[in-house]
C-alpha positions as CSV (number, residue, x, y, z in Angstrom):
1,M,0.0,0.0,0.0
2,L,2.8,2.4,0.9
3,S,4.5,1.7,-2.4
4,K,1.3,2.4,-4.3
5,L,0.7,5.6,-2.4
6,A,4.3,6.7,-2.9
7,F,4.1,5.9,-6.7
8,R,0.9,7.9,-7.0
9,N,2.3,10.8,-5.2
10,M,5.5,10.6,-7.3
11,K,3.5,10.9,-10.5
12,R,1.7,14.0,-9.2
13,S,5.0,15.5,-8.1
14,A,6.6,14.7,-11.4
15,K,4.0,16.9,-13.1
16,D,4.4,19.8,-10.6
17,Y,8.2,19.7,-10.5
18,L,9.0,18.7,-14.1
19,V,11.5,21.5,-14.4
20,Y,13.4,20.2,-11.3
21,M,13.4,16.7,-12.7
22,L,14.7,17.9,-16.1
23,T,17.4,19.9,-14.4
24,M,18.5,16.9,-12.4
25,A,18.6,14.9,-15.6
26,V,20.8,17.6,-17.2
27,V,23.1,17.7,-14.2
28,T,23.4,13.9,-14.3
29,A,24.2,13.9,-18.0
30,L,26.9,16.6,-17.4
31,M,28.3,14.7,-14.5
32,Y,28.6,11.5,-16.4
33,A,30.1,13.1,-19.5
34,F,32.7,15.0,-17.6
35,N,33.5,12.3,-15.1
36,S,34.3,10.1,-18.1
37,L,37.1,12.4,-18.8
38,I,38.7,11.3,-15.6
39,F,38.4,7.5,-16.2
40,Q,37.9,7.2,-20.0
41,N,39.9,10.1,-21.4
42,D,41.2,8.7,-24.7
43,I,43.2,11.9,-25.3
44,N,45.7,11.1,-22.5
45,Q,47.7,8.9,-24.8
46,Y,48.7,11.9,-26.9
47,F,50.2,14.0,-24.1
48,E,52.5,13.7,-21.1
49,L,50.4,16.2,-19.1
50,E,47.9,13.5,-18.6
51,A,46.8,14.4,-15.0
52,L,45.9,18.0,-15.9
53,M,42.4,17.3,-17.2
54,E,41.6,14.9,-14.4
55,V,42.6,17.4,-11.7
56,M,40.6,20.2,-13.2
57,I,37.5,18.1,-13.8
58,G,37.9,16.7,-10.2
59,L,38.0,20.3,-8.8
60,A,35.0,21.3,-10.9
61,T,33.0,18.2,-9.8
62,F,33.7,19.1,-6.1
63,F,32.2,22.5,-6.4
64,I,29.3,21.2,-8.5
65,V,28.5,18.5,-6.0
66,L,28.3,21.2,-3.3
67,I,25.8,23.3,-5.4
68,V,23.8,20.2,-6.4
69,A,23.6,19.1,-2.8
70,W,22.2,22.6,-1.9
71,L,19.7,22.4,-4.7
72,I,18.4,18.9,-3.7
73,N,18.3,19.9,-0.1
74,Y,16.4,23.1,-1.0
75,M,13.9,21.3,-3.2
76,V,13.3,18.4,-0.7
77,R,12.7,20.9,2.1
78,F,10.6,23.1,-0.3
79,M,8.3,20.2,-1.3
80,L,8.0,19.1,2.3
81,E,6.7,22.6,3.3
82,K,4.3,22.7,0.3
83,R,2.9,19.3,1.3
84,S,3.0,19.9,5.1
85,S,-0.9,20.2,5.3
86,E,-1.3,16.9,3.5
87,F,1.1,15.2,5.9
88,G,-0.7,16.8,8.8
89,I,-3.9,15.2,7.6
90,Y,-2.2,11.8,7.3
91,L,-1.3,12.2,11.0
92,L,-4.9,13.1,11.9
93,L,-6.0,9.9,10.1
94,G,-3.8,7.8,12.4
95,M,-0.7,7.3,10.3
96,K,2.6,7.3,12.1
97,K,5.4,9.7,11.4
98,K,7.8,6.9,10.5
99,M,5.3,5.6,7.9
100,I,4.8,9.1,6.4
101,S,8.5,9.7,6.3
102,R,9.0,6.4,4.4
103,I,6.4,7.4,1.9
104,Y,8.0,10.8,1.3
105,M,11.5,9.3,1.0
106,R,10.3,6.7,-1.5
107,E,8.6,9.4,-3.6
108,N,11.8,11.4,-3.7
109,I,13.9,8.4,-4.5
110,L,11.6,7.5,-7.4
111,L,11.8,11.1,-8.7
112,G,15.6,11.1,-8.3
113,G,16.0,7.6,-9.8
114,I,14.0,8.5,-12.9
115,S,15.9,11.7,-13.4
116,F,19.2,9.8,-12.9
117,L,18.4,7.1,-15.5
118,I,17.3,9.7,-18.1
119,G,20.4,11.7,-17.3
120,I,22.7,8.7,-17.8
121,L,21.3,8.0,-21.2
122,F,21.8,11.6,-22.3
123,G,25.2,11.6,-20.6
124,I,26.4,8.7,-22.9
125,L,25.4,10.8,-25.9
126,L,26.9,14.0,-24.4
127,R,30.2,12.2,-23.8
128,Q,30.5,11.5,-27.5
129,V,29.9,15.1,-28.4
130,L,32.4,16.2,-25.7
131,L,35.1,13.9,-27.0
132,A,34.5,14.8,-30.6
133,V,34.9,18.5,-29.8
134,M,38.1,17.8,-27.8
135,F,39.6,15.6,-30.5
136,S,38.9,18.2,-33.2
137,M,40.7,20.8,-31.0
138,I,43.9,18.7,-30.9
139,R,43.5,17.9,-34.6
140,V,43.0,14.1,-34.2
141,E,40.2,12.2,-35.9
142,Y,37.6,10.8,-33.5
143,R,35.5,7.8,-34.2
144,I,32.3,7.5,-32.2
145,H,32.2,4.4,-29.9
146,I,29.8,3.7,-27.1
147,S,31.6,2.3,-24.0
148,F,30.9,2.0,-20.3
149,N,33.3,2.3,-17.4
150,K,32.4,1.1,-14.0
151,W,34.3,3.8,-12.3
152,T,32.7,6.5,-14.3
153,V,29.2,5.2,-13.4
154,L,30.2,4.6,-9.8
155,M,31.5,8.1,-9.3
156,T,28.4,9.6,-10.9
157,V,26.1,7.4,-8.7
158,L,28.0,8.3,-5.6
159,C,27.9,12.1,-6.3
160,Y,24.2,12.0,-7.2
161,A,23.0,9.5,-4.6
162,G,25.1,11.1,-1.8
163,C,23.5,14.5,-2.4
164,Y,20.0,13.0,-2.5
165,L,20.3,10.8,0.5
166,L,22.0,13.5,2.6
167,A,19.1,15.9,1.8
168,L,16.5,13.2,2.6
169,F,18.0,12.3,5.9
170,R,18.2,15.9,6.9
171,C,14.5,16.3,5.9
172,R,13.6,13.2,7.8
173,R,15.2,14.5,11.0
174,K,13.3,17.8,10.6
175,F,10.0,15.9,10.0
176,K,10.4,13.9,13.2
177,K,10.5,17.1,15.2
178,M,7.3,18.4,13.8
179,N,3.8,17.8,15.2
180,I,0.4,18.1,13.6
181,H,0.1,21.8,14.4
182,D,3.6,22.5,13.0
183,L,2.7,20.7,9.7
184,M,-0.6,22.4,9.3
185,D,0.9,25.8,10.0
186,A,4.2,25.4,8.1
187,K,2.9,26.5,4.7
188,R,1.1,29.5,6.1
189,R,4.1,30.6,8.1
190,N,6.2,30.4,5.0
191,E,3.9,32.8,3.2
192,E,3.7,35.4,5.9
193,I,5.3,38.8,5.4
194,K,6.5,40.2,8.7
195,E,6.7,43.9,8.3
196,K,8.9,45.2,11.2
197,K,11.1,48.2,11.2
198,E,10.7,48.6,7.4
199,G,11.8,52.3,7.6
200,L,15.1,51.3,9.0
201,K,15.6,48.3,6.7
202,Q,15.0,50.3,3.6
203,L,18.2,52.2,4.3
204,L,20.0,48.9,3.4
205,L,19.1,49.5,-0.3
206,P,21.0,52.8,-0.8
207,V,23.8,51.5,1.4
208,S,24.1,48.4,-0.8
209,V,24.0,50.4,-4.0
210,L,26.7,52.8,-2.7
211,F,28.9,49.8,-1.8
212,I,28.5,48.3,-5.3
213,L,29.3,51.7,-6.9
214,A,32.4,52.0,-4.7
215,F,33.4,48.5,-5.7
216,W,33.1,49.5,-9.4
217,A,35.2,52.6,-8.7
218,V,38.1,51.0,-6.9
219,F,38.3,47.4,-8.1
220,S,40.7,48.1,-10.9
221,M,43.0,49.9,-8.5
222,L,43.1,47.0,-5.9
223,S,46.4,45.2,-6.0
224,D,46.9,43.8,-2.5
225,V,45.4,40.3,-1.9
226,G,44.0,41.4,1.5
227,E,42.2,44.4,0.0
228,I,40.6,42.3,-2.7
229,A,39.5,39.6,-0.2
230,L,38.0,42.3,2.0
231,F,36.1,43.9,-0.8
232,L,34.8,40.6,-2.1
233,T,33.6,39.6,1.4
234,G,31.8,42.9,1.7
235,L,30.3,42.3,-1.7
236,V,28.9,38.9,-0.7
237,I,27.3,40.5,2.4
238,T,26.0,43.4,0.2
239,I,24.2,40.9,-2.1
240,Y,22.1,39.6,0.8
241,L,21.5,43.0,2.4
242,F,20.4,44.3,-1.0
243,Y,17.3,42.1,-1.1
244,M,16.3,42.9,2.5
245,G,16.5,46.6,1.6
246,L,14.7,46.2,-1.7
247,S,11.7,44.5,-0.1
248,A,11.6,47.0,2.7
249,W,11.8,49.9,0.2
250,I,8.9,48.6,-1.8
251,I,6.8,48.0,1.3
252,C,7.5,51.6,2.4
253,Y,6.7,53.0,-1.0
254,V,3.3,51.2,-1.1
255,R,2.6,52.4,2.5
256,K,3.4,56.0,1.5
257,K,1.0,55.6,-1.5
258,G,3.6,56.7,-4.1
259,N,2.2,57.9,-7.4
260,G,3.6,54.8,-9.3
261,I,1.3,52.4,-7.5
262,Y,-1.8,53.8,-9.2
263,K,-0.6,53.1,-12.7
264,G,-2.0,50.0,-14.3
265,Q,-1.6,47.0,-12.1
266,N,1.6,48.3,-10.4
267,L,0.1,47.9,-6.9
268,F,-0.5,44.2,-7.5
269,L,2.9,43.7,-9.0
270,L,4.7,45.5,-6.2
271,R,3.0,43.6,-3.4
272,Q,3.6,40.3,-5.1
273,F,7.3,41.1,-5.8
274,A,7.9,42.5,-2.2
275,S,6.4,39.4,-0.6
276,K,8.4,37.0,-2.8
277,I,11.6,38.9,-2.1
278,R,10.9,39.0,1.6
279,T,10.3,35.2,1.9
280,M,13.2,34.3,-0.4
281,Q,15.8,37.0,0.4
282,F,18.5,34.6,1.4
283,T,17.7,32.3,-1.6
284,M,17.7,35.3,-4.0
285,G,21.1,36.3,-2.6
286,T,22.5,32.8,-3.2
287,L,21.1,32.7,-6.7
288,T,22.7,36.1,-7.5
289,A,26.0,34.7,-6.2
290,L,25.6,31.6,-8.5
291,F,24.9,33.8,-11.5
292,T,27.9,36.0,-10.7
293,L,30.2,33.0,-10.5
294,A,28.7,31.5,-13.7
295,L,29.2,34.7,-15.6
296,M,32.8,35.1,-14.4
297,G,33.7,31.5,-15.2
298,A,32.2,31.6,-18.7
299,S,33.9,34.9,-19.4
300,V,37.3,33.5,-18.4
301,A,36.6,30.4,-20.5
302,L,35.7,32.6,-23.5
303,M,39.0,34.5,-23.0
304,F,41.1,31.4,-23.3
305,S,38.9,30.1,-26.1
306,G,39.4,33.3,-28.0
307,Y,43.2,33.1,-27.5
308,E,43.1,29.5,-28.7
309,N,41.2,30.4,-31.9
310,T,43.1,33.5,-32.8
311,V,46.6,34.0,-31.3
312,L,47.8,30.4,-30.7
313,E,48.4,29.6,-34.4
314,E,50.7,32.7,-34.5
315,K,52.8,31.6,-31.6
316,F,54.6,28.9,-33.6
317,P,55.1,30.3,-37.1
318,F,57.9,27.9,-38.1
319,D,57.4,24.2,-38.6
320,V,60.4,23.5,-36.3
321,Q,62.6,25.9,-34.3
322,V,65.4,25.0,-31.9
323,Y,67.2,27.3,-29.4
324,S,70.8,26.8,-28.1
325,G,72.5,29.0,-25.5
326,D,75.8,28.1,-27.1
327,P,76.5,30.7,-29.9
328,E,78.8,28.2,-31.6
329,D,76.3,25.3,-31.7
330,D,75.9,23.8,-35.2
331,F,72.9,21.7,-34.3
332,T,74.4,18.4,-35.6
333,D,72.2,16.1,-33.5
334,E,69.0,18.1,-34.2
335,L,69.6,18.1,-37.9
336,E,70.1,14.4,-37.9
337,V,66.8,13.9,-36.0
338,L,65.0,16.1,-38.5
339,Q,66.5,14.3,-41.6
340,E,65.7,10.9,-40.2
341,N,62.1,11.7,-39.2
342,T,60.9,14.3,-41.7
343,E,61.4,15.5,-45.2
344,P,63.0,18.9,-44.8
345,L,62.3,21.5,-47.4
346,K,64.5,24.2,-45.8
347,L,67.0,24.0,-42.8
348,Y,68.6,27.2,-41.6
349,T,71.0,27.9,-38.7
350,Y,71.7,31.4,-37.7
351,R,72.9,33.5,-34.7
352,I,71.3,36.2,-32.6
353,Y,73.8,38.9,-31.7
354,T,74.2,41.5,-28.9
355,D,76.2,44.7,-28.3
356,H,76.2,44.0,-24.5
357,A,74.0,47.1,-24.0
358,D,70.5,47.2,-22.7
359,Q,69.0,50.4,-24.1
360,V,66.2,48.5,-26.0
361,N,65.3,46.4,-23.0
362,T,65.2,49.6,-20.9
363,W,62.9,51.3,-23.4
364,M,60.5,48.3,-23.4
365,L,60.4,48.2,-19.6
366,T,59.6,51.9,-19.4
367,H,57.2,52.3,-22.3
368,L,55.0,49.2,-22.6
369,R,51.5,49.4,-20.9
370,A,52.1,46.0,-19.3
371,W,54.8,47.5,-17.0
372,G,53.1,50.8,-16.2
373,T,55.5,52.8,-14.1
374,M,57.2,49.8,-12.4
375,Y,60.6,50.7,-13.8
376,Q,60.3,54.4,-13.8
377,K,61.4,57.0,-11.2
378,K,58.9,59.7,-10.1
379,D,60.1,62.0,-12.8
380,G,59.4,59.4,-15.5
381,S,63.1,58.5,-16.1
382,P,64.2,54.9,-16.1
383,D,65.0,53.4,-12.7
384,M,68.2,51.6,-13.8
385,D,68.6,49.7,-10.5
386,K,65.2,48.1,-11.0
387,V,65.8,47.5,-14.7
388,K,69.1,45.8,-14.0
389,S,67.6,43.6,-11.3
390,M,64.7,42.6,-13.5
391,L,66.9,41.7,-16.5
392,K,69.2,39.7,-14.2
393,E,66.5,37.8,-12.3
394,E,63.2,37.6,-14.1
395,G,64.1,36.3,-17.6
396,V,61.5,38.2,-19.4
397,Y,64.2,39.8,-21.6
398,C,67.8,38.7,-22.1
399,T,70.3,40.5,-20.0
400,C,71.5,42.3,-23.2
401,D,69.7,43.6,-26.3
402,T,69.1,41.2,-29.1
403,Y,70.1,41.8,-32.8
404,M,69.8,40.0,-36.1
405,G,71.4,40.5,-39.5
406,I,69.3,41.5,-42.5
407,T,70.4,38.5,-44.5
408,D,69.2,36.0,-41.8
409,Y,66.1,38.1,-41.3
410,N,65.0,38.0,-44.9
411,Y,65.7,34.3,-45.2
412,L,63.4,33.7,-42.3
413,R,60.8,36.0,-43.8
414,D,61.0,34.0,-47.0
415,M,60.5,30.7,-45.1
416,L,57.3,32.2,-43.6
417,G,56.0,33.7,-46.9
418,Y,56.5,37.3,-45.9
419,D,57.8,40.0,-48.3
420,R,61.5,40.9,-48.1
421,A,62.5,43.9,-46.0
422,E,65.0,46.5,-47.4
423,I,67.3,48.7,-45.3
424,S,70.4,50.7,-46.3
425,D,73.8,50.6,-44.6
426,G,72.7,53.5,-42.3
427,E,69.3,52.0,-41.2
428,Y,67.8,49.4,-38.9
429,L,64.4,48.1,-38.3
430,V,62.6,46.6,-35.3
431,H,60.5,43.4,-35.5
432,I,58.0,43.2,-32.6
433,K,55.2,40.9,-31.5
434,P,51.9,41.7,-33.2
435,R,50.2,42.6,-29.8
436,L,52.9,45.2,-29.1
437,Y,53.0,46.8,-32.6
438,E,51.0,49.9,-31.8
439,E,52.8,50.5,-28.5
440,V,56.3,50.8,-30.0
441,Q,55.8,53.2,-32.8
442,G,58.0,55.8,-31.1
443,I,60.9,53.5,-30.3
444,G,63.0,54.8,-33.3
445,E,63.1,58.3,-31.9
446,E,65.1,57.2,-28.8
447,L,67.3,54.3,-29.8
448,K,71.0,55.2,-30.4
449,I,72.4,52.2,-32.4
450,A,75.9,52.6,-33.6
451,D,76.7,52.0,-37.3
452,A,79.4,49.6,-38.7
453,S,82.1,52.2,-38.0
454,G,81.0,52.9,-34.5
455,N,81.2,56.6,-35.1
456,G,77.7,57.3,-36.3
457,Y,74.2,56.1,-35.6
458,L,71.6,54.2,-37.6
459,S,68.2,55.6,-38.3
460,C,65.0,53.6,-37.9
461,A,63.6,52.4,-41.3
462,G,60.4,50.9,-39.9
463,I,58.7,48.5,-37.5
464,Y,57.4,45.1,-38.5
465,G,54.8,43.1,-36.6
466,E,54.2,39.7,-38.2
467,P,54.3,36.5,-36.1
468,F,58.0,35.7,-35.7
469,S,58.5,33.3,-32.8
470,Q,59.5,35.9,-30.2
471,D,59.0,34.1,-26.9
472,G,62.7,33.6,-26.5
473,H,63.8,32.5,-29.9
474,N,64.0,35.5,-32.2
475,G,64.3,37.7,-29.2
476,G,61.9,38.2,-26.3
477,D,59.1,40.5,-27.6
478,Y,61.5,42.1,-30.1
479,V,64.6,41.8,-32.2
480,V,66.5,44.7,-33.9
481,V,67.5,44.0,-37.5
482,V,70.7,45.7,-38.7
483,P,72.9,45.6,-41.8
484,D,75.2,42.6,-41.8
485,K,78.3,44.9,-41.5
486,V,77.1,46.1,-38.1
487,L,77.3,42.6,-36.8
488,N,81.1,42.7,-37.1
489,R,81.3,44.9,-34.0
490,M,78.8,42.7,-32.0
491,K,79.2,39.3,-30.4
492,P,77.2,36.1,-31.1
493,Y,74.7,35.7,-28.3
494,Y,72.9,32.4,-28.9
495,S,72.1,30.1,-31.8
496,E,68.9,29.2,-33.6
497,L,67.8,26.5,-36.0
498,A,64.6,27.0,-38.2
499,A,63.1,24.3,-40.4
500,D,60.4,24.1,-43.0
501,I,59.3,20.5,-43.5
502,K,57.0,18.7,-46.0
503,G,53.6,17.7,-44.6
504,A,52.8,17.3,-40.9
505,A,55.5,16.5,-38.3
506,P,55.5,13.1,-36.7
507,R,53.6,13.1,-33.4
508,D,56.7,12.3,-31.4
509,L,59.2,14.7,-33.1
510,N,59.2,17.2,-30.3
511,Q,59.8,14.4,-27.8
512,K,62.7,13.1,-29.8
513,L,64.3,16.6,-30.0
514,D,63.8,17.0,-26.2
515,G,65.4,13.6,-25.7
516,L,68.8,14.8,-27.1
517,T,69.6,16.3,-23.7
518,D,69.3,14.8,-20.3
519,D,68.9,18.1,-18.4
520,E,66.2,17.2,-15.9
521,E,66.5,20.5,-14.0
522,H,64.8,22.4,-16.7
523,D,62.2,19.8,-17.7
524,F,58.6,20.7,-17.6
525,G,55.8,18.4,-18.7
526,G,58.4,16.4,-20.7
527,H,59.7,19.4,-22.5
528,K,63.1,21.2,-22.2
529,M,62.8,24.7,-21.0
530,P,65.7,27.3,-21.4
531,D,67.6,28.4,-18.4
532,L,66.1,31.9,-18.1
533,E,69.3,33.7,-17.2
534,G,71.8,35.6,-19.3
535,N,71.2,35.0,-23.0
536,S,67.7,33.3,-22.8
537,C,64.3,34.8,-22.1
538,S,60.6,34.1,-22.4
539,G,59.0,37.5,-23.5
540,S,56.4,39.5,-21.6
541,D,53.4,37.3,-22.2
542,N,52.6,36.5,-18.5
543,I,49.2,35.0,-18.9
544,I,49.9,32.3,-21.5
545,N,53.6,31.8,-22.3
546,Y,55.3,28.8,-23.9
547,A,59.1,29.3,-23.9
548,A,60.7,26.0,-24.8
549,V,64.0,25.0,-26.3
550,N,62.4,22.9,-29.1
551,L,59.3,24.1,-30.9
552,V,57.5,21.7,-33.3
553,R,54.4,23.4,-34.5
554,D,52.3,20.3,-35.3
555,N,53.1,18.9,-31.8
556,L,52.8,21.9,-29.6
557,I,49.6,23.5,-30.9
558,P,47.5,20.4,-30.1
559,E,49.2,20.1,-26.7
560,V,48.6,23.8,-25.8
561,K,45.0,23.4,-27.0
562,F,44.7,20.4,-24.7
563,M,46.1,22.5,-21.8
564,L,43.7,25.3,-22.5
565,A,40.8,22.8,-22.9
566,S,41.6,21.5,-19.4
567,L,40.7,25.0,-18.1
568,I,38.0,26.0,-20.6
569,I,35.8,22.9,-20.3
570,P,35.6,22.7,-16.5
571,L,34.7,26.5,-16.4
572,F,31.9,26.0,-18.8
573,Y,30.8,22.9,-16.9
574,I,30.6,24.8,-13.6
575,G,28.9,27.8,-15.3
576,L,26.2,25.6,-17.0
577,V,25.4,23.7,-13.8
578,F,25.3,26.9,-11.7
579,V,22.9,28.6,-14.1
580,C,20.6,25.6,-14.4
581,V,20.5,25.2,-10.6
582,A,19.6,28.9,-10.1
583,V,16.9,29.1,-12.8
584,T,15.4,25.8,-11.5
585,V,14.9,27.3,-8.1
586,L,13.2,30.4,-9.7
587,S,11.0,28.3,-11.9
588,V,9.9,25.8,-9.3
589,Q,9.1,28.6,-6.9
590,Q,6.8,30.3,-9.4
591,L,5.1,27.2,-10.7
592,S,4.4,25.9,-7.2
593,D,2.9,29.3,-6.4
594,S,0.8,29.5,-9.5
595,A,-2.0,27.5,-7.8
596,K,-2.0,30.1,-5.1
597,Y,-2.3,32.9,-7.7
598,K,-5.3,31.3,-9.4
599,F,-7.7,33.0,-7.0
600,R,-5.9,36.4,-7.3
601,Y,-6.0,36.4,-11.0
602,D,-9.6,35.2,-11.0
603,V,-10.4,38.2,-8.9
604,L,-8.6,40.5,-11.3
605,A,-10.6,38.9,-14.2
606,K,-13.8,39.6,-12.4
607,L,-12.7,43.2,-12.0
608,G,-12.5,43.6,-15.7
609,L,-9.1,42.5,-16.9
610,E,-9.2,40.5,-20.1
611,R,-7.2,37.3,-20.8
612,A,-4.5,39.1,-22.8
613,Q,-4.1,41.7,-19.9
614,L,-3.8,38.9,-17.4
615,H,-1.1,37.1,-19.5
616,S,0.7,40.4,-19.8
617,L,0.6,40.8,-16.0
618,I,2.0,37.3,-15.6
619,R,4.9,38.1,-17.9
620,K,5.7,41.3,-15.9
621,Q,5.5,39.4,-12.6
622,L,7.8,36.6,-13.8
623,G,10.0,39.0,-15.7
624,A,10.7,41.1,-12.5
625,Y,11.3,38.0,-10.5
626,Y,13.6,36.4,-13.0
627,L,15.6,39.5,-14.0
628,C,16.3,40.8,-10.5
629,P,19.0,38.3,-9.5
630,A,20.4,38.2,-13.1
631,V,20.7,42.0,-13.5
632,L,22.3,42.3,-10.1
633,A,24.8,39.6,-11.0
634,I,25.6,41.3,-14.3
635,I,26.2,44.6,-12.5
636,I,28.4,43.0,-9.8
637,S,30.4,40.8,-12.1
638,G,30.7,43.4,-14.8
639,K,33.5,45.4,-13.2
640,M,35.6,42.3,-12.4
641,I,35.1,40.7,-15.8
642,L,35.8,43.9,-17.8
643,T,39.0,44.6,-15.7
644,M,40.2,41.0,-16.2
645,S,39.4,41.0,-19.9
646,K,41.1,44.3,-20.5
647,G,44.3,43.0,-19.0
648,F,43.9,39.7,-20.9
649,V,43.6,41.4,-24.3
650,M,46.5,43.7,-23.5
651,L,48.8,40.8,-22.4
652,T,47.9,38.2,-25.0
653,G,47.0,40.3,-28.1
654,V,43.6,38.6,-28.7
655,P,42.2,40.8,-31.5
656,V,38.8,41.4,-30.0
657,S,37.1,44.0,-27.8
658,S,37.7,43.4,-24.1
659,G,33.9,43.7,-23.5
660,S,33.0,41.0,-26.0
661,F,33.8,38.1,-23.6
662,F,31.3,39.5,-21.1
663,A,28.7,40.1,-23.7
664,K,29.0,36.6,-25.1
665,S,28.7,35.0,-21.6
666,I,25.6,37.1,-20.9
667,A,24.1,36.0,-24.3
668,L,25.0,32.3,-23.6
669,F,23.4,32.1,-20.2
670,F,20.4,34.3,-21.1
671,G,19.7,31.7,-23.8
672,I,19.3,29.1,-21.0
673,Y,17.4,31.7,-19.0
674,V,14.9,32.3,-21.8
675,V,14.2,28.6,-22.1
676,Y,13.4,28.2,-18.4
677,F,11.4,31.4,-18.5
678,A,9.3,30.2,-21.4
679,V,8.6,26.8,-19.8
680,T,7.7,28.5,-16.5
681,Y,5.4,31.1,-18.2
682,V,3.6,28.4,-20.2
683,G,3.1,26.3,-17.0
684,F,2.0,29.3,-15.0
685,V,-0.5,30.4,-17.5
686,R,-2.0,26.9,-17.8
687,N,-2.3,26.6,-14.1
688,V,-4.0,30.0,-13.7
689,D,-6.4,29.5,-16.7
690,E,-7.5,26.0,-15.5
691,E,-9.4,27.5,-12.6
692,R,-11.3,29.9,-14.8
693,G,-11.9,27.5,-17.6
């Protein structure tokens, strides 16, 4: 009998909480698909950084489990409060609490079980989509194959069931403490609006707004970790206080009979909105925090995705490039490896030179936006003590300026398909990273580069900004190109090998080149890194930088894409779940209240409102309720995201507007928002119209 009753109640709940079940199915599908990357990641065989994806997915799953546990606990408690009168009647009819508790737990287990099974089926399909996307990113063909892994299923079951059972047992403990009076009165208490000290509470609204404005004004100037943590803590508190102040302000506005309440149905909307905010102020604050985190995570993911799609291809312009700190190195071993494993079209060895001065390095450190005034004195002149210390210890630029002869430069330009550069005996040119091209247009006015005789100076013939492998190979950020005669008064600084090969490079070519040396001290992820002292450097890209001794384009681009995917995919994973959880709470709240609103809308209809006007009123009511946490989240996250994206664009050279990442993340999540809103609106209208026929 209990099973039949639980099954009947489950069918009724499935209709009332369909949005919740669909969300849990989506969450299960996402969990299964992403957990499979930990236990069934077919991409690991291609890279030595095999634990990176697993660690990032594991961290993402940890945070998602916390939020899903909160959602399930919220929904189980919410459904208990909505059905408290029903359970009170069961007690009056003689049923024991233990029996009622079992019925309720069975209902929720059935609901959760159905959602889980649907989610697993969709998760299997989603896994194929996810792997197909990842394989296309690393330029490897993927063939669809359905497979099951017991550890993937077990982890998904444990995460899902653990959240569900924990919520049910907490609800069971609460239920045991309630008597008939508590159960019959629970729903009414939840709907009460306690209006106390509203005049004082409404001051929280302007205080919250002022704090948010202050946050916008000073966030970009915060540099100390303690200051940032303090402001963020205040921001979290402000979010919750905002809703308390907003509800009190609306109540006071209605009490004062403001002019706005007499326009249309504003009085009805304001009272409904104030009551909902008051009863859900903590929940609304939590939803705002979820939206904020989701927008920030998606924006960061879009930043790295933009880098991957635009700048990454330019970081490795040569098919193969090899660095040697020995200026006399002839690359005998490397040439042998290339000839054995590839079909070289062009092989070229050359030298980077130096005049043992640092005027170009000093100019870069005191003029680029990335450095600000870090290496300047108060009067704007270079602080040479800081410059010398930076060049000696940081490895961003070589200790001395880097030069190249025009013959070598034009040969390399020809390898890359660029037009030849022409300079006379009395000229020089500067080749700079594309992202810095606009910033160095005035460099030629200040550099004093001696000519071949050492008695005069060269003049600047121009600045070039094509991709030229300048993360430590052809200089760090820059290389000065001079007539070959000028090199006679300079010293060879380090050696380079560039190669143009036929077709794609073998998958293990980079590994074979790295294996020519057994220097474990400078090994990172299986690759050899230069010793960033003296005549080696990494350039000023400090968000994404890949300064390695051996660069094989066809090997490194997929590997870097994999590393970026290990960050991008978990961030989107977290963002999607957070948004789905938040809008589920909003939808379920409104759909469950629609039965209560039947009477109110029926009264409005009897007062003369037509069906179209009632539907318009419903849209306004839902719109205000849905938009409030989303708009506040956009306002709060906007400053942080725009500041981060501005710095990201400046330091990586991604050729897009810094605000585009924020705009895309808003569009992405509002797409999900619109779907949930539409489903809620249709269900709300149906429930309201049923009463009136």
